[in-house]
C-alpha positions as CSV (number, residue, x, y, z in Angstrom):
1,X,-48.3,11.0,16.7
2,X,-46.7,7.9,18.1
3,X,-43.0,7.4,17.3
4,X,-41.3,4.3,16.0
5,X,-38.5,2.4,17.7
6,X,-35.0,2.6,16.2
7,X,-35.0,-1.1,15.4
8,X,-38.5,-1.1,13.8
9,X,-40.7,-2.0,16.8
10,X,-43.2,0.2,18.5
11,X,-41.8,2.8,20.9
12,X,-41.9,6.5,21.4
13,X,-38.7,7.9,19.9
14,X,-39.9,11.3,18.7
15,X,-42.8,12.8,20.7
16,X,-45.6,14.7,18.9
17,X,-43.9,18.1,19.5
18,X,-40.5,16.8,18.3
19,X,-39.0,19.6,16.2
20,X,-38.2,17.2,13.4
21,X,-41.4,15.2,13.5
22,X,-43.0,14.7,10.1
23,X,-45.8,12.7,8.5
24,X,-45.1,9.0,8.0
25,X,-46.6,7.2,5.0
26,X,-46.1,3.9,3.3
27,X,-43.4,3.9,0.6
28,X,-46.0,2.7,-2.0
29,X,-47.7,6.1,-1.6
30,X,-44.4,8.0,-2.0
31,X,-42.6,7.0,-5.2
32,X,-40.7,10.3,-5.3
33,X,-39.0,9.9,-2.0
34,X,-35.4,10.9,-2.3
35,X,-32.9,8.9,-0.2
36,X,-29.2,9.7,0.5
37,X,-26.9,6.9,1.6
38,X,-23.7,8.0,3.2
39,X,-21.0,5.4,2.7
40,X,-20.3,3.0,-0.1
41,X,-19.2,0.0,1.8
42,X,-21.1,-3.2,1.2
43,X,-23.7,-2.3,3.8
44,X,-24.5,1.0,2.1
45,X,-24.3,-0.3,-1.4
46,X,-26.6,-3.3,-0.8
47,X,-29.0,-0.9,1.0
48,X,-28.9,1.5,-1.9
49,X,-29.2,-1.3,-4.4
50,X,-32.2,-2.8,-2.7
51,X,-34.0,0.6,-2.6
52,X,-33.1,1.5,-6.2
53,X,-34.3,-1.9,-7.5
54,X,-37.7,-1.0,-6.0
55,X,-37.9,2.4,-7.7
56,X,-36.7,4.6,-4.9
57,X,-34.5,7.6,-5.9
58,X,-31.1,6.9,-4.2
59,X,-27.9,8.9,-4.2
60,X,-24.7,7.5,-2.6
61,X,-21.9,9.6,-1.1
62,X,-18.5,8.1,-0.5
63,X,-15.5,10.0,1.0
64,X,-13.0,7.7,-0.7
65,X,-12.2,7.2,-4.4
66,X,-13.2,3.5,-4.3
67,X,-16.3,1.6,-3.2
68,X,-16.7,-1.5,-1.1
69,X,-15.2,-0.3,2.1
70,X,-13.0,-3.0,3.7
71,X,-13.9,-5.4,0.9
72,X,-10.8,-3.9,-0.8
73,X,-8.1,-4.9,-3.2
74,X,-4.8,-2.9,-3.5
75,X,-3.1,-3.2,-6.9
76,X,0.6,-2.5,-7.2
77,X,2.2,-3.1,-10.6
78,X,1.4,-6.8,-11.4
79,X,0.5,-7.6,-7.8
80,X,-2.9,-7.5,-6.1
81,X,-3.7,-7.8,-2.4
82,X,-7.0,-8.3,-0.5
83,X,-5.7,-6.2,2.4
84,X,-9.0,-5.8,4.2
85,X,-11.7,-8.5,4.4
86,X,-10.1,-11.8,3.5
87,X,-13.2,-13.8,2.6
88,X,-16.8,-14.1,3.8
89,X,-19.0,-16.8,5.1
90,X,-22.8,-17.0,4.9
91,X,-24.9,-18.6,7.6
92,X,-28.1,-16.7,7.1
93,X,-30.4,-18.1,4.4
94,X,-31.6,-14.7,3.5
95,X,-28.4,-14.2,1.6
96,X,-28.6,-17.5,-0.2
97,X,-30.2,-16.0,-3.4
98,X,-27.5,-13.3,-3.6
99,X,-24.8,-15.9,-3.2
100,X,-26.2,-18.2,-5.9
101,X,-26.6,-15.3,-8.3
102,X,-23.1,-14.0,-7.6
103,X,-21.7,-17.5,-8.1
104,X,-23.5,-18.0,-11.4
105,X,-22.2,-14.6,-12.6
106,X,-18.6,-15.5,-11.7
107,X,-18.5,-12.6,-9.2
108,X,-17.6,-14.9,-6.3
109,X,-15.9,-18.3,-5.9
110,X,-15.1,-20.6,-3.1
111,X,-11.6,-20.3,-1.6
112,X,-10.4,-23.8,-1.1
113,X,-6.9,-23.1,0.2
114,X,-5.5,-25.1,3.1
115,X,-6.1,-23.2,6.4
116,X,-4.5,-23.9,9.7
117,X,-4.7,-22.7,13.3
118,X,-1.9,-22.3,15.8
119,X,-2.8,-22.5,19.4
120,X,-0.2,-22.6,22.2
121,X,2.5,-23.3,19.7
122,X,0.7,-26.3,18.1
123,X,-0.6,-26.4,14.6
124,X,-3.8,-28.0,13.5
125,X,-6.2,-27.8,10.5
126,X,-8.8,-25.1,10.6
127,X,-12.4,-26.0,11.0
128,X,-13.6,-28.0,8.0
129,X,-16.9,-27.7,6.2
130,X,-16.9,-23.9,6.1
131,X,-17.6,-22.3,2.8
132,X,-15.3,-19.3,2.5
133,X,-16.3,-17.1,-0.4
134,X,-14.1,-14.5,-2.1
135,X,-14.9,-12.0,-4.9
136,X,-13.1,-12.5,-8.2
137,X,-10.6,-11.2,-9.2
138,X,-10.3,-9.4,-5.9
139,X,-12.5,-8.6,-2.9
140,X,-13.1,-5.1,-4.3
141,X,-15.1,-6.7,-7.2
142,X,-18.1,-7.1,-4.8
143,X,-18.4,-3.4,-4.2
144,X,-17.9,-2.6,-7.8
145,X,-20.8,-5.0,-8.7
146,X,-23.2,-3.5,-6.1
147,X,-22.3,0.0,-7.2
148,X,-23.0,-0.6,-10.9
149,X,-25.6,1.9,-12.3
150,X,-26.0,3.6,-8.9
151,X,-25.3,7.3,-8.7
152,X,-22.3,7.3,-6.4
153,X,-20.5,10.5,-5.7
154,X,-16.9,9.5,-4.8
155,X,-14.3,11.6,-3.1
156,X,-17.2,13.4,-1.4
157,X,-17.2,13.9,2.3
158,X,-20.4,14.7,4.1
159,X,-19.6,17.0,7.0
160,X,-23.0,17.5,8.5
161,X,-26.8,16.9,8.1
162,X,-29.0,19.9,8.4
163,X,-32.8,20.4,8.5
164,X,-34.1,22.1,5.3
165,X,-37.8,22.6,5.8
166,X,-39.2,19.1,5.9
167,X,-36.2,17.6,4.3
168,X,-32.6,17.0,5.1
169,X,-29.7,18.9,3.5
170,X,-26.2,17.4,3.3
171,X,-23.3,19.7,3.6
172,X,-19.8,19.0,2.4
173,X,-16.5,19.6,4.3
174,X,-16.0,23.0,2.6
175,X,-19.5,24.1,2.9
176,X,-20.7,22.6,-0.3
177,X,-24.4,22.0,-0.6
178,X,-24.7,18.3,-1.6
179,X,-28.5,18.4,-2.0
180,X,-31.7,17.8,0.0
181,X,-33.3,14.5,0.7
182,X,-36.4,13.0,2.5
183,X,-34.4,10.2,4.0
184,X,-30.7,10.0,5.0
185,X,-29.0,6.7,5.9
186,X,-25.5,6.6,7.4
187,X,-23.7,3.4,6.4
188,X,-20.3,4.2,7.8
189,X,-18.3,3.1,10.8
190,X,-20.1,4.0,14.1
191,X,-17.5,6.6,15.1
192,X,-18.1,8.4,11.8
193,X,-21.9,8.1,12.0
194,X,-22.0,9.5,15.5
195,X,-21.0,13.1,14.8
196,X,-23.4,13.2,11.8
197,X,-26.4,12.0,13.8
198,X,-25.8,13.5,17.2
199,X,-26.9,17.1,16.4
200,X,-30.1,16.0,14.6
201,X,-31.1,12.6,16.1
202,X,-29.8,12.4,19.7
203,X,-31.8,9.2,20.5
204,X,-30.4,7.5,17.4
205,X,-26.9,8.7,18.2
206,X,-27.1,7.3,21.7
207,X,-27.6,3.8,20.3
208,X,-24.9,4.3,17.7
209,X,-22.5,5.3,20.5
210,X,-22.8,1.8,22.2
211,X,-21.0,0.2,19.2
212,X,-17.2,0.3,19.2
213,X,-14.8,-0.3,16.4
214,X,-11.1,-1.3,16.7
215,X,-8.2,-0.8,14.3
216,X,-6.1,-3.3,12.4
217,X,-2.7,-3.0,10.7
218,X,-2.4,-5.0,7.5
219,X,0.9,-5.5,5.5
220,X,1.1,-6.4,1.8
221,X,4.1,-8.6,1.0
222,X,5.6,-10.0,-2.1
223,X,8.3,-12.7,-1.7
224,X,10.7,-14.1,-4.2
225,X,9.9,-17.7,-3.1
226,X,7.3,-19.5,-1.1
227,X,7.9,-20.0,2.6
228,X,8.2,-23.5,3.9
229,X,4.5,-23.9,5.0
230,X,1.8,-26.2,3.7
231,X,-1.1,-23.8,4.4
232,X,-2.5,-20.9,2.5
233,X,-4.0,-19.1,5.4
234,X,-3.4,-19.3,9.2
235,X,-5.2,-18.1,12.3
236,X,-2.5,-17.3,14.9
237,X,-4.2,-17.5,18.3
238,X,-1.0,-17.3,20.3
239,X,1.0,-14.6,18.6
240,X,1.7,-11.3,20.2
241,X,1.9,-9.4,16.8
242,X,-0.1,-11.3,14.1
243,X,-3.6,-12.7,14.2
244,X,-3.8,-13.9,10.6
245,X,-1.7,-14.6,7.5
246,X,-3.0,-15.4,4.0
247,X,-1.4,-16.4,0.8
248,X,-3.4,-14.1,-1.5
249,X,-2.3,-15.9,-4.7
250,X,-4.0,-19.0,-3.5
251,X,-7.5,-17.5,-4.0
252,X,-9.4,-18.0,-7.2
253,X,-8.8,-15.6,-10.0
254,X,-5.7,-14.1,-8.5
255,X,-2.5,-13.5,-10.4
256,X,0.8,-15.4,-10.0
257,X,3.5,-14.5,-7.4
258,X,4.0,-15.0,-3.7
259,X,1.7,-12.3,-2.5
260,X,0.9,-12.5,1.3
261,X,-1.2,-10.5,3.7
262,X,-0.6,-10.7,7.4
263,X,-3.0,-8.8,9.8
264,X,-1.9,-7.6,13.2
265,X,-3.7,-8.4,16.5
266,X,-6.0,-5.8,17.9
267,X,-3.8,-5.2,21.0
268,X,-0.6,-4.8,18.9
269,X,-2.3,-2.4,16.5
270,X,-3.6,-0.2,19.3
271,X,-0.1,0.0,20.8
272,X,1.4,0.9,17.4
273,X,-1.6,2.8,15.9
274,X,0.4,6.0,15.2
275,X,3.6,4.4,14.2
276,X,4.9,5.0,10.7
277,X,3.9,2.5,8.0
278,X,7.6,1.6,7.4
279,X,8.2,0.7,11.1
280,X,5.0,-1.4,11.1
281,X,6.1,-3.2,8.0
282,X,9.4,-4.1,9.6
283,X,7.8,-5.4,12.8
284,X,5.1,-7.4,11.0
285,X,7.7,-8.8,8.5
286,X,9.8,-10.0,11.5
287,X,6.7,-11.7,13.0
288,X,5.8,-13.2,9.6
289,X,9.3,-14.7,9.3
290,X,9.0,-16.2,12.8
291,X,5.5,-17.7,12.0
292,X,6.4,-19.2,8.6
293,X,10.1,-20.0,8.9
294,X,10.7,-17.9,5.8
295,X,14.1,-16.2,5.3
296,X,13.2,-14.5,2.0
297,X,13.7,-10.8,1.8
298,X,10.5,-9.2,0.6
299,X,10.4,-7.8,-2.9
300,X,7.6,-5.5,-1.7
301,X,6.3,-4.6,1.7
302,X,3.7,-1.9,2.4
303,X,1.4,-1.5,5.4
304,X,-2.1,-0.1,5.6
305,X,-3.9,1.0,8.7
306,X,-7.6,0.2,9.0
307,X,-8.7,2.6,11.8
308,X,-12.2,1.1,12.0
309,X,-11.9,-2.6,11.2
310,X,-13.3,-4.8,14.0
311,X,-16.7,-4.0,15.6
312,X,-16.9,-5.1,19.2
313,X,-19.3,-4.8,20.8
314,X,-22.0,-4.4,18.2
315,X,-25.5,-2.9,18.4
316,X,-28.1,-5.7,18.9
317,X,-30.4,-4.5,16.1
318,X,-29.5,-5.3,12.5
319,X,-30.2,-1.7,11.5
320,X,-31.3,1.5,13.1
321,X,-34.1,3.7,11.7
322,X,-36.2,6.5,13.0
323,X,-39.1,6.7,10.5
324,X,-40.4,10.0,11.9
325,X,-37.1,11.7,11.3
326,X,-36.2,9.8,8.1
327,X,-32.7,9.0,9.5
328,X,-31.1,5.6,9.8
329,X,-27.8,3.8,10.2
330,X,-26.4,0.4,9.2
331,X,-23.0,-1.4,9.1
332,X,-21.2,-4.4,10.3
333,X,-21.4,-2.8,13.8
334,X,-25.1,-3.5,13.7
335,X,-26.4,-7.0,14.4
336,X,-23.3,-8.9,13.7
337,X,-19.7,-8.3,12.5
338,X,-18.0,-9.6,9.3
339,X,-19.0,-9.1,5.7
340,X,-22.2,-11.1,6.2
341,X,-23.3,-8.8,9.0
342,X,-22.7,-5.8,6.9
343,X,-24.8,-7.2,4.0
344,X,-27.6,-8.2,6.3
345,X,-27.6,-4.8,7.9
346,X,-27.8,-3.0,4.6
347,X,-30.8,-5.2,3.6
348,X,-32.5,-4.6,7.0
349,X,-32.2,-0.8,6.7
350,X,-33.6,-0.8,3.2
351,X,-36.5,-2.9,4.5
352,X,-37.2,-0.3,7.2
353,X,-37.3,2.5,4.6
354,X,-39.5,0.5,2.2
355,X,-42.0,-0.1,5.0
356,X,-42.1,3.5,6.3
357,X,-41.0,6.5,4.3
358,X,-40.7,10.0,5.5
359,X,-42.4,12.9,3.6
360,X,-42.9,16.5,4.4
361,X,-45.9,17.3,6.5
362,X,-49.0,18.6,4.7
């Protein structure tokens, strides 16, 4: 039996005597195929949503208590911060129907704040004509919307994938049996997908290993007064500490207050990856004061480390899927970074499964 390529083209991935090779049939012949999606970021959720909307039995497993991944909102008292993804842009027309539907539902809105860029010490307006979308009332609303009515097991870590006859069994971190499935899709950062796939799908894991993800420190600030700047968001292309600053309260649907979120550069984050959150907050606050001219003592300052935040380089294919094994992977580290890349990757992986589903051999 000929194999299928990891990106959907024809290639011999699993030879006929592959220990995990099974019969491949069209999804329309297999309405009872059970699919597990590991990871409830927007890639995993849109993948699961696409499959579920077409009648596929899908179960999602998420190690955290929340959904949406880096499309996240932290709430503290009356304040809220988009401390992960700040906004998203859409260039691919395949997402246009989603964007229009979400806009009509009030789930997303355009962020029309003033954005600036600092290069070599000089300020200039950011590129105009770019539609920057945000979820309302916070970026986490996007994940909540996609997860609605899906069976999502939160606070559930998948430790390993094992063969169980002609199906796959998911095992938890304390040996819990999380169930068996015909298809398992890993929609987590590539360093987390790799140890799950390597023991059971070495060819797939080899491709996953080519993607790298880099960390980012983010700090959530509340100030007593607005700093003396005319912009609501800034790209700092010449700063040794900060790469981005946003005024969170300038986004649609946000509450009042001077809530700000600076992000550290990749290089600075790597050097200070294991520093305490308090020391990171102090350093980033100093850099924030220098960039904005603010002298206001923060009312609130807490830092959060995103260990897997920036994919670079990414895998060339929008999604990876071995139809013979019934194993796949997706995320913003496939095809293209950013929220748009994650959404497109989730759709692409669902399309692979809908085209070729894995069932037990007769």
